[in-house]
C-alpha positions as CSV (number, residue, x, y, z in Angstrom):
1,M,48.8,-14.5,-5.2
2,N,47.9,-11.9,-2.9
3,F,48.1,-9.3,-5.6
4,I,45.8,-11.0,-7.9
5,L,43.3,-11.4,-5.1
6,K,43.4,-7.6,-4.2
7,L,43.2,-6.8,-8.2
8,I,40.1,-9.0,-8.2
9,L,38.4,-7.4,-5.1
10,I,39.1,-4.0,-6.7
11,L,37.6,-4.7,-10.0
12,L,34.6,-5.8,-8.4
13,S,34.1,-3.0,-6.1
14,I,34.6,-0.8,-9.4
15,N,31.9,-3.0,-11.0
16,G,29.5,-2.7,-8.0
17,F,30.2,1.3,-8.0
18,F,29.2,1.5,-11.7
19,S,26.3,-0.5,-11.5
20,Q,24.7,1.5,-8.3
21,N,25.1,4.6,-10.5
22,L,23.0,3.6,-13.6
23,T,20.3,5.5,-14.7
24,G,17.7,5.1,-17.6
25,Q,18.0,2.5,-20.3
26,D,21.6,1.5,-19.1
27,L,20.1,0.6,-15.7
28,V,17.3,-1.2,-17.4
29,N,19.8,-3.2,-19.6
30,H,21.8,-4.0,-16.8
31,I,18.9,-5.5,-14.8
32,N,17.6,-7.7,-17.7
33,E,21.4,-9.0,-18.4
34,I,22.1,-10.2,-15.0
35,Q,19.3,-12.0,-13.5
36,N,15.7,-13.4,-15.2
37,S,13.6,-13.2,-12.0
38,W,12.1,-9.9,-13.3
39,R,12.0,-8.0,-16.6
40,A,12.5,-4.1,-16.5
41,E,11.1,-1.6,-19.2
42,Y,12.4,1.5,-19.5
43,S,10.1,4.6,-18.0
44,P,10.8,7.9,-18.8
45,I,10.8,9.1,-15.1
46,S,13.1,12.0,-13.4
47,E,15.0,11.9,-10.7
48,V,12.5,14.8,-9.1
49,E,9.2,12.5,-10.0
50,M,11.2,9.7,-8.2
51,K,11.0,11.5,-5.0
52,F,7.6,12.6,-4.9
53,K,6.1,9.2,-5.7
54,V,7.6,7.9,-2.5
55,M,7.9,9.2,1.0
56,D,10.6,9.8,3.6
57,I,12.2,6.6,4.4
58,K,11.5,7.2,8.1
59,F,7.7,6.1,7.3
60,S,8.7,2.7,6.4
61,E,9.6,2.4,10.1
62,V,7.4,1.3,12.8
63,S,5.5,4.4,14.4
64,P,7.1,5.7,17.2
65,K,3.9,5.7,19.0
66,D,2.7,2.8,21.2
67,E,0.9,0.2,18.7
68,P,-1.4,-2.7,19.4
69,L,0.5,-5.8,18.1
70,I,-1.7,-8.8,17.0
71,T,-0.3,-12.4,17.0
72,V,-2.2,-14.4,14.4
73,Q,-2.4,-18.0,14.9
74,G,-1.5,-19.9,11.9
75,V,-3.7,-21.9,9.7
76,N,-3.3,-24.1,6.8
77,V,-3.0,-21.5,3.9
78,P,-3.1,-22.6,0.0
79,I,0.3,-22.4,-1.6
80,S,-0.9,-19.7,-3.6
81,F,-3.8,-16.9,-2.9
82,D,-5.4,-14.2,-4.8
83,A,-7.9,-12.2,-3.0
84,R,-9.5,-11.1,-6.3
85,D,-10.6,-14.7,-7.0
86,H,-11.4,-15.4,-3.5
87,W,-13.8,-12.3,-3.0
88,P,-14.8,-11.8,-6.5
89,N,-18.0,-9.7,-5.8
90,C,-15.6,-7.2,-4.1
91,K,-15.0,-4.5,-6.7
92,S,-12.3,-2.7,-4.8
93,I,-9.9,-5.2,-4.3
94,K,-9.2,-5.1,-8.2
95,L,-9.1,-1.4,-8.3
96,I,-5.7,0.3,-9.0
97,R,-5.3,3.8,-8.1
98,N,-3.2,6.7,-9.1
99,Q,-1.7,8.9,-6.2
100,A,0.1,11.5,-9.0
101,Y,2.5,13.6,-7.8
102,C,1.4,13.4,-3.7
103,G,3.4,11.1,-1.5
104,A,0.0,10.0,-0.1
105,C,0.7,6.2,-0.3
106,W,0.3,5.4,3.0
107,A,-3.4,7.1,3.0
108,F,-3.7,5.1,-0.5
109,G,-2.9,1.8,1.3
110,A,-5.1,2.7,4.2
111,A,-8.3,3.7,2.2
112,E,-7.8,0.4,0.0
113,I,-7.8,-2.0,2.7
114,I,-10.6,-0.4,4.4
115,S,-12.8,-0.3,1.3
116,D,-12.0,-4.2,0.8
117,R,-12.6,-5.0,4.5
118,I,-15.7,-3.5,4.7
119,C,-16.9,-5.5,1.4
120,I,-15.7,-8.7,2.6
121,Q,-17.1,-8.0,6.1
122,S,-20.4,-7.4,4.8
123,G,-20.5,-10.1,2.4
124,G,-20.4,-7.8,-0.5
125,A,-23.4,-5.9,0.9
126,H,-21.4,-2.7,1.2
127,Q,-19.1,-1.8,-1.1
128,P,-17.8,2.0,-0.2
129,I,-14.8,3.4,-2.1
130,I,-13.2,5.0,0.8
131,S,-11.7,8.6,0.7
132,V,-7.9,9.0,0.3
133,E,-8.7,12.7,0.6
134,D,-10.1,12.2,4.0
135,I,-7.0,10.5,5.6
136,L,-4.7,12.6,3.9
137,S,-5.9,15.9,4.8
138,C,-7.8,15.4,8.2
139,C,-5.6,13.2,10.1
140,G,-3.2,15.7,10.5
141,S,0.5,15.5,12.3
142,S,-0.6,12.5,14.3
143,C,-0.5,10.4,10.8
144,G,2.9,12.4,9.7
145,E,3.4,14.8,6.9
146,G,0.4,14.4,4.3
147,C,2.1,14.4,0.8
148,K,5.7,13.9,2.1
149,G,4.5,10.6,3.9
150,G,2.9,9.2,6.8
151,Y,2.7,6.2,9.2
152,P,0.1,3.4,7.6
153,L,-1.4,2.5,11.3
154,E,-1.9,5.8,12.1
155,G,-4.1,6.3,8.8
156,L,-6.4,2.9,10.1
157,K,-6.2,4.6,13.6
158,F,-7.9,7.6,12.1
159,W,-10.5,5.3,10.3
160,M,-11.4,3.8,13.8
161,N,-11.3,7.0,16.0
162,S,-12.9,9.6,13.6
163,G,-14.2,7.4,10.8
164,V,-13.7,8.1,7.2
165,V,-16.2,9.2,4.4
166,T,-16.3,7.8,0.8
167,G,-14.3,9.5,-2.0
168,G,-12.5,7.3,-4.8
169,D,-10.1,8.9,-7.3
170,Y,-9.9,12.2,-8.9
171,N,-13.5,13.3,-10.7
172,G,-14.9,10.3,-8.2
173,T,-18.4,10.3,-7.3
174,G,-18.1,9.9,-3.4
175,C,-18.3,12.5,-0.9
176,Q,-14.7,13.2,-1.1
177,P,-12.8,12.6,-4.2
178,Y,-9.1,12.8,-4.6
179,T,-7.8,16.2,-5.6
180,F,-5.1,15.7,-7.7
181,P,-5.6,14.2,-11.4
182,P,-3.2,11.4,-12.5
183,C,-0.3,12.7,-14.7
184,S,2.0,10.9,-17.2
185,S,4.9,13.4,-16.4
186,C,4.9,15.1,-13.1
187,E,6.9,17.9,-12.7
188,S,6.2,19.1,-9.2
189,S,4.9,17.7,-6.1
190,K,1.9,19.2,-4.5
191,T,1.2,20.4,-1.0
192,T,-1.1,18.4,1.3
193,P,-4.7,19.6,1.0
194,S,-6.5,21.5,3.7
195,C,-9.1,19.3,5.6
196,R,-12.6,20.2,4.4
197,K,-15.1,18.4,6.6
198,T,-18.1,18.6,3.7
199,C,-18.9,16.5,1.0
200,Q,-18.3,17.7,-2.8
201,T,-21.2,19.9,-4.3
202,G,-23.8,17.4,-6.1
203,Y,-22.8,14.5,-3.6
204,L,-26.6,13.7,-2.0
205,E,-26.2,10.3,-0.5
206,A,-25.3,11.7,2.8
207,T,-23.8,14.5,4.6
208,Y,-20.1,14.4,5.6
209,K,-20.8,13.2,9.2
210,N,-23.1,10.6,8.3
211,D,-21.0,9.4,5.4
212,K,-18.4,8.4,7.8
213,H,-17.2,4.6,8.0
214,F,-15.6,3.5,11.3
215,G,-12.9,1.0,12.3
216,K,-13.4,-1.6,15.1
217,S,-9.5,-2.1,15.6
218,A,-6.4,-1.0,14.1
219,Y,-3.0,-3.2,14.5
220,R,0.2,-3.9,13.5
221,L,1.1,-7.8,12.9
222,S,3.6,-9.4,15.1
223,T,6.4,-10.3,12.4
224,T,9.6,-9.1,14.1
225,T,11.5,-10.4,17.1
226,S,12.6,-8.1,20.2
227,S,16.0,-7.7,18.0
228,N,13.8,-6.5,15.3
229,K,14.6,-9.6,13.2
230,I,12.0,-11.4,11.1
231,S,10.4,-13.9,13.1
232,P,10.1,-17.5,12.0
233,D,6.3,-17.3,11.9
234,A,6.1,-13.8,10.0
235,I,5.0,-15.3,6.7
236,V,2.3,-17.7,7.6
237,T,1.2,-14.9,10.0
238,I,0.9,-12.3,7.2
239,Q,-0.9,-15.1,5.1
240,T,-3.2,-16.1,7.6
241,E,-4.3,-12.6,8.0
242,I,-5.2,-12.1,4.4
243,Y,-6.6,-15.1,4.1
244,N,-9.0,-14.6,7.1
245,N,-9.7,-10.9,6.7
246,G,-8.4,-9.5,3.3
247,P,-5.6,-7.7,2.2
248,V,-2.9,-5.9,4.5
249,E,-1.0,-2.6,4.0
250,V,2.7,-2.7,4.0
251,S,5.7,-0.3,3.5
252,Y,9.1,-0.8,2.4
253,R,12.3,0.8,1.0
254,V,12.1,1.7,-2.8
255,Y,15.5,1.8,-5.0
256,E,15.4,3.2,-8.6
257,D,15.3,-0.4,-10.4
258,F,11.7,-0.7,-8.9
259,Y,10.7,2.2,-11.2
260,H,11.4,0.3,-14.2
261,Y,9.8,-2.9,-13.1
262,K,7.3,-4.6,-15.7
263,S,6.6,-8.2,-14.9
264,G,8.0,-11.2,-13.0
265,V,9.2,-11.3,-9.4
266,Y,11.1,-8.2,-8.2
267,H,14.0,-8.1,-6.0
268,Y,16.7,-5.2,-5.7
269,V,19.3,-5.5,-8.3
270,S,20.6,-2.0,-8.7
271,G,20.2,1.7,-8.0
272,K,20.0,4.0,-5.3
273,L,17.4,4.0,-2.6
274,T,14.8,6.9,-3.2
275,G,12.6,6.3,-0.5
276,A,9.9,4.5,1.3
277,H,6.4,3.4,-0.3
278,A,3.0,2.0,1.3
279,V,1.2,-0.5,-0.6
280,K,-1.4,-3.4,-0.1
281,I,-0.8,-7.2,-0.5
282,I,-3.6,-9.2,-1.7
283,G,-2.1,-12.8,-2.1
284,W,0.8,-14.8,-2.5
285,G,2.3,-17.4,-4.9
286,T,5.1,-19.0,-6.8
287,E,6.6,-18.1,-10.3
288,N,9.5,-19.9,-11.9
289,K,10.4,-21.7,-8.2
290,V,10.7,-18.0,-6.6
291,D,7.9,-17.3,-3.9
292,Y,6.2,-14.2,-4.2
293,W,3.8,-11.7,-2.6
294,L,1.0,-10.3,-5.1
295,V,0.8,-6.6,-4.4
296,A,-1.4,-3.6,-5.6
297,N,0.5,-0.4,-6.5
298,S,-1.1,3.3,-6.6
299,W,1.0,4.4,-9.6
300,G,-1.6,3.9,-11.8
301,T,-2.4,1.1,-14.4
302,S,0.6,1.5,-16.6
303,F,3.1,0.5,-13.8
304,G,4.0,-3.2,-13.6
305,E,1.3,-5.6,-14.7
306,N,-1.7,-3.3,-15.1
307,G,-0.7,-1.7,-11.7
308,F,0.3,-4.8,-9.8
309,F,3.4,-6.3,-9.1
310,K,5.0,-9.3,-7.5
311,I,8.0,-9.3,-4.9
312,R,9.8,-12.0,-3.2
313,R,8.1,-13.6,-0.2
314,G,10.3,-15.0,2.7
315,T,13.4,-12.9,2.4
316,N,11.8,-9.7,3.7
317,E,12.6,-8.0,0.3
318,C,13.3,-4.3,0.9
319,G,11.9,-4.5,4.3
320,I,8.5,-5.5,3.2
321,E,7.5,-8.1,5.9
322,E,8.6,-5.9,8.8
323,N,5.6,-3.3,9.0
324,V,2.6,-4.9,8.3
325,V,-0.9,-3.3,9.5
326,A,-4.4,-4.0,9.2
327,G,-8.0,-3.5,10.7
328,L,-11.5,-4.3,11.0
329,A,-14.5,-2.5,10.3
330,K,-17.0,-1.6,13.3
331,N,-20.1,-2.3,11.0
332,S,-20.8,-3.3,7.8
333,G,-22.3,0.1,6.5
334,S,-21.9,3.9,7.3
335,G,-23.4,6.4,9.7
336,I,-26.4,6.9,7.2
337,D,-27.2,2.8,7.1
338,C,-27.2,2.8,11.1
339,F,-29.4,5.9,11.0
340,I,-31.8,3.9,8.5
341,V,-31.7,0.7,10.6
342,L,-32.5,2.7,13.9
343,L,-35.5,4.6,12.0
344,V,-36.8,1.3,10.8
345,L,-36.7,-0.2,14.3
346,I,-38.5,2.8,15.8
347,L,-41.4,2.8,12.9
348,Y,-41.9,-0.8,13.6
349,L,-42.1,-0.4,17.2
350,I,-44.7,2.2,16.9
C-alpha cells in the first residue's frame, strides 16, 4: 500500500514538473485541456520578449517608502460594473495603449488612471491623454528603474508633486508622446528615455510647464492585514474606490501561460514566473459562475479580448489584490486652464 502511494506521488511530481516546463503550442494545448475557465491561443513570443514586457518582481511589492494608506468605507456596489459604460464620455477609459519593448507598465498604469480620473472628476469637460513618457523619463530613481520597472504609487506621487504633461502613444499629438513604436516581434529592450522638459515640435497648445496636470493625492488602498494577508473587506474596498472615483492601478505576478491568454477568466495554470506587471482595473463581474476583475492591459489590442482581460476576483490571483493604488486630481484642468481662468477674472475685475 505504501509502495503504491509513493508511486502515485512520484508520478504526480513528474507530471507537475513537465507541465511547468511546457512552452509554446504544447503549453497552450495543456492549458485548454485541463480547465475551461479561460482559453489560450498560441502567441509566438520569445523568452527574451517575455522578460521585457514585464518588470522586476520586486516592483509588484509594496514600495519600501512610507505610503499613505486609505481605508475606504464600503458601499452597496452593483454585482457587475464596467467603467466604460458608467462614464461613457471618458474616451481614455476605453483606450488600450502599447508599451512595446520597455517595461514601463508601471508608468502606463499611472498615466491611464490619471487620464481617466481627470475626465471623471471634471464631468467629461477635460480629457487629456496623459504622457507615459513624462512619468517614465522624469520621475527618476525615486520611481524605480525606468524601462526595467518602477513602483506604481511613486508614479502617482510624481503627478502630485511635479505634475505630468499630455502625450499619448507613439506619434501622439500631445506635449510628450511615447518614444517607442509598437512592435509585433520585439527583439531587444530599450533604455529609458532621457528626461526632456520641453514639448514636441509642433505642439502649440501650451509650454511644457503650462501643460502640466497635477494630482491632489496619491494613495494605496488598505487591502492587506498587518501579516500581509488579504483583508476580509479587500474586495469591497477596491470595488468602492473604482465605483466612486474611477479605475485603479494594480501590480501582480506574471507567468508564461498569461502571454497566451485569449478569453475567459484567467487564473494561473502552468509555466514559469517571468516577472511583475502593472495594469488598470476598470470593473468586475461574473462569468460562468467565476468572479472576475475586468482589466486593461498595455500590450496593444492584439492581446486578449481586444487588449482587455479578466482575472479571478476574490482569490488574490497572482497577488493582484495586494498592491492597489490610486489618486485624485488637484483640479479639473492643466496649468494653462488655470491661467486662462485667472486672466478672465482679472479682466472682469478691471
